[in-house]
C-alpha positions in Angstrom: -18.4 34.1 36.0 -20.3 30.8 36.0 -23.1 30.4 33.5 -26.5 29.8 34.8 -28.6 26.6 34.9 -27.4 23.7 32.7 -23.7 24.5 32.6 -23.4 24.9 36.3 -24.7 21.3 36.7 -22.3 20.1 34.0 -19.3 21.6 35.8 -20.3 19.9 39.0 -20.6 16.5 37.3 -17.4 16.7 35.2 -15.3 17.7 38.1 -16.4 14.6 40.1 -16.3 11.7 37.7 -16.2 10.5 34.2 -19.4 11.1 32.3 -21.5 8.0 31.4 -24.6 7.4 29.4 -26.5 7.1 32.7 -25.5 10.7 33.6 -26.9 11.9 30.3 -30.0 9.8 30.7 -30.7 11.2 34.2 -30.3 14.8 33.0 -32.4 14.3 29.9 -35.0 12.3 31.9 -35.0 9.4 29.4 -33.7 5.8 29.6 -30.1 5.0 29.0 -31.3 2.9 26.0 -32.7 6.0 24.4 -29.5 7.8 25.0 -27.5 5.0 23.4 -29.8 5.1 20.4 -29.5 8.8 20.0 -25.7 8.7 20.3 -25.5 5.9 17.7 -27.9 7.7 15.3 -30.5 5.0 15.6 -34.1 5.6 14.5 -37.4 5.6 16.4 -36.4 8.7 18.5 -38.2 12.0 18.3 -36.1 14.8 16.8 -36.6 17.0 19.9 -35.5 14.2 22.3 -32.5 13.3 20.1 -31.4 17.0 19.9 -31.8 17.4 23.7 -29.6 14.3 24.3 -26.9 15.4 21.8 -26.9 18.8 23.3 -26.3 17.5 26.8 -23.6 15.1 25.5 -21.8 18.1 23.9 -22.1 20.2 27.0 -20.8 17.4 29.2 -17.9 16.8 26.7 -19.0 13.1 26.7 -16.5 10.6 25.3 -17.8 7.1 24.7 -16.1 4.1 26.4 -14.6 2.5 23.4 -13.5 -0.6 25.3 -17.1 -1.3 26.4 -18.4 -0.5 23.0 -15.9 -2.9 21.4 -17.0 -5.7 23.7 -20.6 -5.1 22.6 -19.8 -4.7 18.9 -16.9 -7.1 19.0 -14.8 -4.5 17.3 -11.8 -2.5 18.5 -11.8 0.0 15.6 -8.1 -1.0 15.0 -6.5 -2.4 11.9 -3.1 -4.1 11.5 -0.8 -3.0 8.7 2.0 -5.5 7.8 4.7 -4.3 5.5 8.0 -5.8 4.4 10.4 -3.1 5.6 10.3 0.5 6.7 13.6 1.0 4.9 11.9 1.1 1.5 10.3 4.6 0.8 7.6 3.0 -1.2 5.9 1.8 2.0 6.1 5.3 3.6 4.0 6.7 0.7 1.6 3.8 0.7 1.2 4.0 4.5 0.2 7.6 4.2 -2.9 6.7 2.2 -3.7 3.9 4.7 -3.3 5.9 7.8 -5.1 9.0 6.6 -8.1 7.0 5.4 -8.2 4.9 8.5 -8.3 7.9 10.8 -11.1 9.5 8.7 -13.1 6.3 9.1 -12.5 6.2 12.9 -9.9 3.4 12.9 -6.4 3.2 14.4 -3.4 1.5 12.7 -0.8 -0.8 14.2 2.2 -0.9 11.9 4.5 -4.0 11.7 7.5 -4.6 9.5 8.5 -8.2 8.7 11.9 -7.6 7.1 10.8 -10.1 4.5 10.8 -12.9 7.1 7.7 -15.2 7.1 8.4 -16.3 10.7 8.4 -12.6 11.8 5.2 -12.1 9.8 3.6 -15.0 11.8 4.7 -13.4 15.1 3.2 -10.1 14.2 0.0 -11.7 12.9 -0.4 -13.5 16.2 0.3 -10.4 18.1 -2.3 -8.3 16.1 -4.9 -10.9 16.6 -4.2 -11.1 20.4 -4.9 -7.3 20.5 -8.2 -7.9 18.8 -7.7 -6.0 15.6 -10.7 -6.0 13.3 -8.7 -6.8 10.2 -5.2 -6.7 8.7 -3.8 -5.0 5.6 -1.0 -7.2 4.2 1.6 -5.7 1.8 4.1 -8.4 2.7 2.6 -11.4 1.0 4.7 -14.2 -0.4 3.3 -16.0 -3.4 2.5 -19.1 -1.3 2.3 -17.3 2.1 1.2 -19.9 4.7 0.2 -17.2 7.2 -2.2 -15.6 4.8 -3.5 -18.9 3.6 -4.3 -19.9 7.2 -6.1 -16.6 7.9 -8.1 -17.0 4.7 -9.2 -20.5 5.8 -10.5 -19.0 9.0 -12.3 -16.2 7.2 -10.4 -13.5 9.1 -10.9 -10.1 7.6 -8.0 -8.9 5.5 -6.9 -7.3 2.2 -3.8 -7.7 0.2 -2.1 -4.7 -1.3 0.7 -4.5 -3.9 1.8 -8.1 -3.3 -0.5 -11.1 -3.6 -0.7 -14.8 -2.9 -1.5 -17.1 -5.8 -3.1 -19.8 -3.7 -6.6 -20.3 -5.4 -8.5 -20.3 -2.1 -6.9 -16.9 -1.1 -7.7 -15.4 -4.5 -11.3 -16.6 -4.1 -11.8 -15.2 -0.6 -9.5 -12.2 -0.2 -9.6 -8.8 -1.9 -6.5 -7.6 -3.6 -5.5 -4.1 -4.7 -2.4 -3.5 -6.9 -1.0 -2.1 -10.1 -0.8 -4.1 -13.3 2.8 -5.2 -12.7 3.1 -7.2 -15.9 2.1 -4.2 -18.0 4.4 -2.0 -16.0 7.4 -4.2 -16.7 6.4 -4.3 -20.3 6.2 -0.5 -20.5 9.7 -0.1 -18.9 11.5 -2.5 -21.2 9.7 -1.5 -24.3 10.6 2.1 -23.7 14.3 1.1 -23.6 13.8 -0.9 -26.8 12.3 2.1 -28.6 15.3 4.1 -27.6 17.5 1.7 -29.5 18.7 -0.7 -26.8 18.8 -4.4 -27.5 21.1 -5.5 -24.6 18.9 -4.7 -21.6 19.7 -5.9 -18.1 16.9 -6.5 -15.6 17.3 -6.5 -11.9 14.2 -8.2 -10.6 12.7 -8.5 -7.1 12.6 -11.6 -5.0 11.2 -14.7 -6.8 9.0 -15.2 -3.7 7.2 -12.0 -4.5 4.3 -11.7 -7.0 5.6 -8.1 -7.7 9.0 -9.4 -8.7 7.7 -12.2 -10.7 5.1 -10.1 -12.6 7.4 -7.3 -13.5 10.0 -9.7 -14.8 7.4 -11.4 -16.9 6.3 -8.1 -18.3 9.9 -7.3 -19.3 10.3 -10.7 -21.0 7.0 -10.1 -22.9 8.3 -6.8 -24.2 11.5 -8.4 -25.5 9.5 -11.2 -27.2 7.0 -8.7 -28.7 10.0 -6.9 -30.4 11.8 -10.0 -31.5 14.6 -9.9 -29.0 16.0 -12.8 -27.1 15.8 -12.9 -23.3 19.4 -13.6 -22.4 19.7 -15.3 -19.1 22.8 -13.5 -18.0 20.9 -10.2 -18.3 18.4 -11.2 -15.7 19.4 -10.9 -12.0 17.4 -11.4 -8.9 17.4 -8.7 -6.3 15.5 -8.1 -3.1 14.0 -4.7 -3.7 16.6 -3.0 -1.5 19.2 -0.5 -2.6 22.1 -2.9 -1.9 20.9 -5.5 -4.4 20.6 -2.8 -7.1 24.1 -1.7 -6.4 25.5 -5.3 -6.6 23.5 -6.0 -9.7 24.8 -2.9 -11.4 28.4 -3.9 -10.6 27.9 -7.4 -11.9 26.5 -6.1 -15.2 29.4 -3.7 -15.7 31.9 -6.5 -15.2 30.5 -8.5 -18.1 32.6 -8.7 -21.3 29.5 -7.4 -23.1 27.5 -5.5 -20.6 24.0 -4.2 -21.2 23.5 -0.7 -22.5 20.4 -0.2 -20.4 19.0 -1.5 -17.1 15.5 -1.9 -15.8 15.4 -2.2 -12.0 12.1 -3.6 -10.7 11.8 -0.8 -8.1 13.2 2.6 -7.7 15.1 1.7 -4.5 17.2 -0.8 -6.5 17.5 1.6 -9.4 19.1 4.1 -7.0 21.7 1.5 -6.0 22.3 0.8 -9.7 22.8 4.5 -10.3 25.5 4.6 -7.6 27.3 1.6 -9.1 27.3 3.0 -12.6 28.6 6.4 -11.4 31.3 4.8 -9.3 32.7 3.1 -12.4 33.1 6.5 -14.1 30.2 6.1 -16.4 27.5 8.6 -17.2 23.8 8.1 -17.0 22.1 8.1 -19.5 25.0 8.6 -22.1 26.8 5.3 -21.2 24.0 3.5 -19.4 20.2 4.1 -19.6 18.2 3.3 -16.4 14.5 2.8 -15.6 13.0 2.1 -12.2 9.5 1.3 -10.9 7.2 2.9 -8.3 7.9 6.7 -8.7 8.9 7.2 -5.1 8.9 10.8 -4.1 12.6 11.8 -4.3 13.3 10.2 -7.6 12.0 13.3 -9.3 14.5 15.5 -7.5 17.0 17.5 -9.7 20.2 15.5 -10.0 18.3 12.2 -10.0 15.3 12.6 -12.3 14.8 8.8 -12.7 12.6 7.5 -15.5 10.2 5.1 -13.8 6.9 3.4 -13.9 4.5 5.2 -11.7 1.7 3.8 -9.6 -0.9 5.5 -7.4 0.5 4.5 -4.0 -1.6 6.8 -1.8 -4.7 5.8 -3.7 -3.9 2.1 -3.3 -3.6 2.6 0.5 -6.9 4.5 0.7 -8.7 1.9 -1.4 -7.3 -0.9 0.8 -8.7 0.6 4.0 -12.1 1.4 2.4 -12.4 -2.2 1.1 -11.4 -3.8 4.4 -13.7 -1.6 6.5 -16.6 -2.3 4.2 -16.0 -6.0 4.8 -15.6 -5.6 8.5 -18.8 -3.5 8.9 -20.8 -5.8 6.6 -21.4 -3.2 3.9 -19.6 -5.3 1.3 -20.3 -9.0 0.9 -19.8 -11.7 -1.7 -16.7 -13.1 -3.5 -13.4 -11.3 -3.4 -12.5 -8.5 -5.9 -9.2 -7.9 -7.6 -8.7 -4.2 -8.2 -5.9 -3.7 -10.8 -4.7 -0.1 -11.4 -3.0 1.1 -14.6 0.7 1.9 -14.4 2.2 5.0 -16.0 5.5 5.5 -17.8 7.1 8.6 -16.4 9.9 9.8 -18.7 12.7 11.8 -17.0 16.4 12.1 -17.7 18.0 8.7 -16.8 16.8 6.9 -20.0 18.2 9.2 -22.6 14.9 10.1 -24.1 15.4 13.8 -24.0 19.1 13.8 -24.8 18.3 12.0 -28.1 15.9 14.7 -29.0 12.7 12.6 -29.1 9.3 14.1 -29.0 6.9 13.0 -26.2 5.4 9.7 -27.4 2.2 8.1 -26.4 2.6 6.2 -23.2 0.4 3.4 -24.6 2.5 3.1 -27.7 1.9 0.5 -30.4 2.6 -2.9 -28.9 2.0 -6.3 -30.5 1.2 -9.1 -28.1 0.5 -6.5 -25.5 0.0 -8.1 -22.0 
């Protein structure tokens, strides 16, 4: 049975054509400007008129024309997200915070993976701009990234997450959100020192990455703070992928005097190192202690239980979206802000802490020359 009055008219309209603001204005007997103000929650409209308009819009199942709105507002409610690689589980967890927050704020996300290639990053940046994105979240920054420097010079809205560019103009203009990587590297290596290790191998990330550079610096600071020499042979450069962790682990084990513990600058490389050590018939942690960085989800699984440095990946992603949207919508102005989050030492089974019968220690510890 058809409802009487208003809903009969609604059905007649919705069957014939797409509902517009003019349809609502005609039914409410007001101007289309008044309808627009009511739908966009503007002031200077009587409460009764506003409620009448909103009621009609609901009954008509009105959906705004986002293309037309974007032309007026010069916004598409779309953000670009540029990551290094979808192969690294870290970015999956980071992206969850980005996507969930963007949707809550009414924005869509276009995901692009550069595979660590600056030319691909440039192609994706150009593509995103051609599609009219309102801003871009970069997690792929190189330390002297020309693509990001160029966008910063133009004043294009963006935010850097996890990785940053050290160019002074970028640091002045562009917001950055990340963990204190120097302190994280310090915590990882100091933890191994406190467990009695003096020969500690480090598999770092790419030297083009601020993350790799800073975690390496943190590890060296820990050695210096405890009076240990940073032996060059014990520092290898990886690429944050599992394969480089595997190759690094193999290289360490072939040394005449191999390290007794390894810090891999991310969990993905640590898993590769784990595989290399086990293949050589050695036990973790009895024959080789191991610490990673990031606390990606499956490192806590039984049988792996990797000691690692944790960072709040989901929260970082959420903060990045909030920061960028505030800039886009004009609710945040002024100079850039660097938001540095505190890392956390997460002790599991690969470092030998529990097998040696230690009691849980303070994660801050007592550190001289602390970064």
